[in-house]
N, C-alpha and C positions, 0 to 999 in steps of 0.2 A: 103830200101829207095824208090824203084820203086813204092811201094804201097802208100807211103806217099806224094810224090811230086805232083801227080795229084789232091789231095784233095783240094777243093776250098779255105779253110781257109789257107792252106800252099801255094798253087800255087799263090794266089793273092798277098801274101807278097813277094814271090820270084820275081814275075814279076814286082812289084812296085819298087824294089830297088837293085836287085842282078843279077849277071851274073853267071850261073851255069857252072861248069866244072867237068867232070868225068875224073879222072886220074887213070892210071894203078898202083896199089899199089906195084907191083913187079918191076916196072921200071918207077918211076915218074920223071917228069921234075925236074931239080935242084931246082927251086923256090918252087915247091910243096914239095919236099923232105925237104927243110929247114923249111917250115911251120910245118911239122909233128913233129919237135923237140919241138914245143910249147905245144904239148900234152904230157907232161912229164910222165903221168901215163897211157898212152894209152896202151892197152893190146890186143885189138881185133878189127877186121874190122867190119863195115866200119868206116873210119875216116871221120868226117864232119868238115871242116875247113872254116872259114870265114876270108877274108882279104880285106883290102881297095884297092883302085886303085893303090897304090904304093907298094902293097904286104905286108903291115904291118898286122900281126895277130890281129884279133878282137875277135874271139870266136871259140870254137871247142869242139868236143866230140868224143869218140870212142865207138864202140859197138852198139848194137841194139838201134834203135831210136823209141820212141813212138811219136804220134802226139804232145802231150803236151811238150815233151822234145825238139823236133825240133822247135816248135813255141817259146819256151823260148830261144833257141839259136838264132833264127832269131831276137828276141827282143834285146838280149844281143849284137848282131852284129850291131844293129842300124836300124833294119827294123821294 
């Protein structure tokens, strides 16, 4: 993820409509923990989760991300 977030195509979408949060997978906040259950088939880190301002799950994925996959998730989440 660290290599993808600075990419201009991804960074511009994130800055336009998202607030980023990095959480500890071993000890996440309860709200983050609850969102992880929306990824029913998640089997590997990193988890990428998108939620609205009220904490409702919008989109997500687990495992390695490609630029294309992350951009598709951003679109799915409303960006």
